[in-house]
C-alpha positions in Angstrom: 104.3 110.9 19.5 103.2 107.6 18.3 104.1 108.9 14.7 107.8 109.0 15.9 107.6 105.2 16.9 105.9 104.2 13.8 108.0 105.9 11.4 111.4 104.9 13.3 110.4 101.1 13.2 110.0 101.8 9.5 113.3 103.2 8.8 115.0 100.7 11.0 113.4 97.6 9.5 111.2 97.2 12.8 107.9 97.0 10.5 107.0 96.2 7.2 105.1 98.8 5.1 101.4 98.8 5.5 99.2 97.6 2.8 101.4 95.9 0.5 99.4 94.5 -2.7 96.8 97.0 -2.6 96.2 99.9 -4.8 94.5 103.3 -4.8 92.3 104.6 -7.8 92.6 108.4 -8.4 89.8 108.9 -11.2 89.4 112.2 -13.7 86.4 112.7 -11.9 87.7 113.2 -8.2 87.4 110.1 -6.6 89.9 107.9 -4.7 89.1 104.3 -4.0 91.2 101.3 -3.1 91.3 98.4 -5.5 92.8 94.9 -5.1 94.2 94.8 -8.3 94.9 97.3 -11.1 94.1 94.9 -14.0 90.9 96.0 -14.8 91.3 99.5 -14.6 92.9 102.0 -16.9 95.2 104.7 -16.3 98.9 105.3 -15.4 100.2 103.2 -12.7 102.7 104.9 -10.2 104.9 102.3 -8.7 107.6 102.5 -6.3 109.9 102.2 -9.1 108.4 104.7 -11.0 108.3 107.4 -8.3 112.3 106.7 -7.5 113.2 106.9 -11.1 111.3 110.3 -11.4 113.1 111.4 -8.1 116.4 110.3 -9.2 116.2 112.3 -12.6 114.9 115.5 -10.6 118.1 115.1 -8.3 120.4 114.6 -11.8 119.2 117.6 -13.1 119.4 119.7 -10.0 123.5 118.9 -9.8 123.5 119.8 -13.8 121.6 123.4 -12.9 124.0 123.8 -9.9 127.0 123.2 -11.7 125.8 125.7 -14.8 125.8 128.6 -11.9 129.2 128.3 -12.0 129.1 127.8 -7.9 130.8 124.3 -8.1 133.7 124.7 -5.6 133.7 123.5 -2.0 130.3 121.6 -2.1 129.9 120.4 1.3 126.4 119.3 1.3 123.8 117.9 -0.9 120.5 117.2 0.8 116.9 115.4 -0.6 114.2 117.6 1.6 111.2 115.3 1.9 107.6 115.8 3.1 105.7 112.4 3.3 102.4 114.3 4.1 102.1 116.9 1.7 104.6 115.2 -0.8 107.0 117.5 -1.9 110.8 116.9 -2.8 113.5 119.8 -2.6 117.2 119.4 -3.4 119.8 121.9 -1.5 123.1 122.1 -2.2 125.6 124.6 -0.4 129.2 125.4 -0.6 131.8 127.2 1.6 132.0 130.6 -0.2 128.1 130.7 0.3 127.7 129.7 4.1 131.0 131.8 4.9 129.0 134.8 3.2 125.7 134.3 5.1 127.6 133.7 8.5 129.7 136.9 8.3 126.2 139.2 7.1 124.4 137.0 10.0 127.5 137.8 12.6 127.6 141.8 11.5 123.7 141.6 12.0 123.4 140.3 15.1 126.5 142.6 16.7 124.5 145.5 15.7 121.3 144.0 17.1 122.6 143.5 20.5 124.8 146.8 20.9 121.5 148.4 20.1 118.9 146.6 22.4 121.4 144.2 24.5 119.4 141.0 23.9 121.5 137.9 24.5 119.9 136.3 21.5 122.2 138.3 19.5 125.1 138.0 21.4 126.8 135.1 19.5 130.3 134.1 18.5 131.1 133.9 14.8 132.0 130.1 15.7 128.3 130.0 17.1 126.7 131.1 14.2 128.4 128.9 11.8 127.6 125.8 13.4 123.9 126.8 13.3 124.0 127.9 9.6 126.0 125.1 8.6 123.2 122.7 7.8 120.3 125.1 7.7 118.6 124.4 4.6 116.4 127.4 4.5 119.4 129.6 4.6 121.0 128.1 1.8 121.8 130.0 -1.6 120.8 126.7 -3.8 117.5 125.7 -3.4 115.9 123.6 -6.2 112.3 122.7 -6.9 111.3 122.6 -10.6 110.7 118.8 -10.9 110.3 116.9 -13.9 106.5 117.1 -15.2 106.0 113.4 -14.1 107.3 113.6 -10.6 105.3 116.7 -9.9 102.0 114.8 -11.2 102.9 112.2 -9.2 103.2 114.3 -6.4 99.9 116.3 -7.0 98.0 113.3 -6.9 100.0 111.9 -3.7 99.1 114.8 -1.8 94.9 114.4 -2.8 95.6 110.9 -1.3 97.7 111.8 2.0 95.2 114.6 3.0 92.3 113.0 1.9 91.4 115.7 -0.5 90.1 113.9 -3.5 87.8 117.2 -4.6 91.4 118.7 -5.3 92.3 116.2 -8.0 93.5 117.7 -11.1 94.7 114.2 -13.3 93.2 114.2 -16.8 93.8 110.6 -16.7 93.3 108.0 -13.9 96.1 107.0 -11.5 96.7 104.0 -9.5 99.2 103.8 -6.7 100.6 101.5 -5.0 99.2 102.1 -1.6 102.4 101.5 0.5 103.6 104.9 -0.9 101.3 106.5 1.5 103.0 104.8 4.6 105.8 107.4 4.4 107.4 105.3 1.8 108.7 108.4 0.3 111.4 108.6 3.1 112.6 104.9 1.6 112.5 106.1 -1.8 114.6 109.3 -1.1 117.2 107.3 0.8 117.3 104.7 -2.3 118.0 107.6 -4.7 120.6 109.3 -2.5 122.5 106.0 -2.8 122.1 105.9 -6.3 123.5 109.3 -6.9 126.9 108.4 -5.4 128.4 108.7 -8.8 126.6 111.6 -10.0 127.7 113.4 -6.9 131.2 113.2 -8.0 130.8 115.9 -10.3 130.8 118.3 -7.7 133.8 119.7 -6.4 133.5 118.4 -2.6 135.0 119.0 0.7 136.6 116.1 2.6 133.7 116.5 5.0 130.9 116.4 2.2 127.6 114.5 2.8 124.3 113.6 0.8 121.5 112.8 2.8 117.9 112.9 3.3 116.4 115.6 5.6 112.4 115.6 6.9 110.2 118.5 6.6 109.2 119.9 10.1 105.8 118.6 9.9 107.0 114.8 9.5 110.2 114.5 12.1 112.2 117.6 11.2 115.5 118.1 12.7 115.2 115.0 15.2 114.0 112.4 12.4 116.8 113.9 10.4 119.2 113.4 12.7 118.5 110.2 14.6 117.6 108.1 11.5 117.4 109.7 8.1 121.3 111.4 7.5 122.5 107.8 9.5 120.8 105.9 6.4 122.6 107.7 3.9 126.3 108.6 5.4 128.8 106.4 6.9 129.2 107.1 10.8 133.2 108.1 10.7 132.0 110.7 7.6 128.8 111.6 9.7 131.1 112.6 12.4 133.7 114.5 10.5 130.6 116.7 9.1 128.8 117.1 12.3 130.8 116.7 15.2 128.3 118.0 17.7 126.4 115.2 16.4 129.2 112.9 17.7 128.9 114.7 21.2 125.4 114.2 21.5 125.9 110.4 20.4 128.0 109.9 23.1 125.9 111.6 26.0 123.1 109.3 24.7 125.1 106.4 25.3 126.3 107.3 28.2 123.1 107.8 29.6 121.6 104.3 28.3 124.5 102.6 29.9 123.8 104.1 33.2 119.9 103.1 33.0 121.1 99.8 32.3 122.9 99.5 35.7 119.7 100.2 37.7 116.9 97.2 38.4 114.7 96.3 35.7 111.2 97.8 37.2 113.2 101.3 37.2 114.7 100.8 34.0 111.0 100.9 32.7 110.2 103.7 35.3 112.8 105.7 33.7 111.9 105.3 29.8 108.3 105.6 30.8 109.0 109.0 32.5 110.8 110.1 29.3 108.0 109.5 27.1 105.4 111.0 29.4 107.9 113.9 30.1 107.7 115.0 26.5 110.2 117.4 24.8 111.1 119.3 27.7 111.0 116.4 30.2 113.9 115.1 32.2 116.0 112.8 29.9 114.0 114.0 26.9 114.9 112.3 23.5 114.8 115.5 21.7 118.0 116.7 24.6 120.0 114.2 22.3 119.0 115.3 19.0 116.4 111.7 18.9 113.0 110.9 18.8 110.5 108.8 20.8 111.5 105.8 18.8 114.7 105.6 20.8 112.7 105.4 24.3 110.3 103.0 22.6 113.2 100.8 21.0 115.0 100.4 24.5 111.9 99.2 26.4 111.1 96.7 23.7 114.6 95.5 24.1 114.3 94.9 28.0 112.1 91.9 26.6 109.5 90.0 27.6 109.8 90.0 31.5 108.5 93.9 31.4 105.0 93.2 29.9 103.3 93.2 33.2 105.0 96.4 33.9 103.8 97.8 30.2 100.4 96.8 31.4 100.4 98.3 34.8 101.1 101.6 33.0 98.6 101.4 30.6 96.3 101.5 33.5 97.8 104.8 35.2 96.9 108.4 34.2 99.2 109.1 31.4 98.8 111.1 28.7 97.2 109.7 25.5 100.2 109.9 23.4 102.3 108.2 25.7 99.8 105.8 26.1 99.6 105.3 22.3 103.2 104.3 22.3 103.3 102.1 25.4 100.4 100.2 23.4 103.0 99.6 20.6 105.5 98.7 22.7 103.0 96.1 24.5 101.8 94.6 21.1 105.5 94.3 19.7 106.6 92.6 23.0 103.8 90.1 22.6 104.5 89.2 19.3 107.8 89.1 19.7 107.1 86.4 23.0 105.2 84.3 20.0 107.5 84.3 18.0 110.3 82.7 20.6 
């Protein structure tokens, strides 16, 4: 998907946020309009900084509330679940005791179902279930969604902007948003908040493999975006591999595959990455098989440089899926711009 490429470019620093210096006026009479300056307009100005500060306060409150619940022992994860389309944040925290309890319950349930119907889906070892449950936020006991009033109001208005539904605006005063916030900046804000929280997180009784990171909602990248980019923006690689050894295995497999492709002639390298994009999630060599997004295939093509421009143009004239052509169009545009700079 071209979204995978665009969000990947943003998170990796390969592109700037769109619409810098522009603002969106969300009025009390349920209209949203772009304005070039907010000076002549009255209302609450929502900057990136204001959103970040409100989110930081929300996370600090979640940590305090978690500690007050009396479960502050062997905490192994803190995640900031981010939906950059619907405009929502959730905080998830989990500890070893809760994880072990959930795994034991699931294992017992699976064994019973397997004995009854023989479905191999339920024939899983305790270790397999443990691995699948460890970072499955939806199965955590501790979720925090009660936000400070200002953050909740910001996100309610954001949702109307993002989904283009001004008729659902219910703000009692005008809101003026920096337009860049709509360009998936909720992810960048969340990443910065995770880094700001480092001292606050010391209040938690943490395990040696504790990690704190940003995760993506299913509709805006899900696990693939989380594992390929977001978590890496928050956690040093050695700590990440300690927490997620399976991810290290996938990374080694990916690097080995890329090294093998590099040995091929240029035309075959281009053909391989185009086939990966065209093949989709279940195609041969799919980026999803390495827990990555199509941004990685885009990146490999762009890093081949100017010599591949004619080949990309040729593939754009082939009978490819529209989604594939969108990605290759981005590749071509970026290669041409790269050549102009050089």
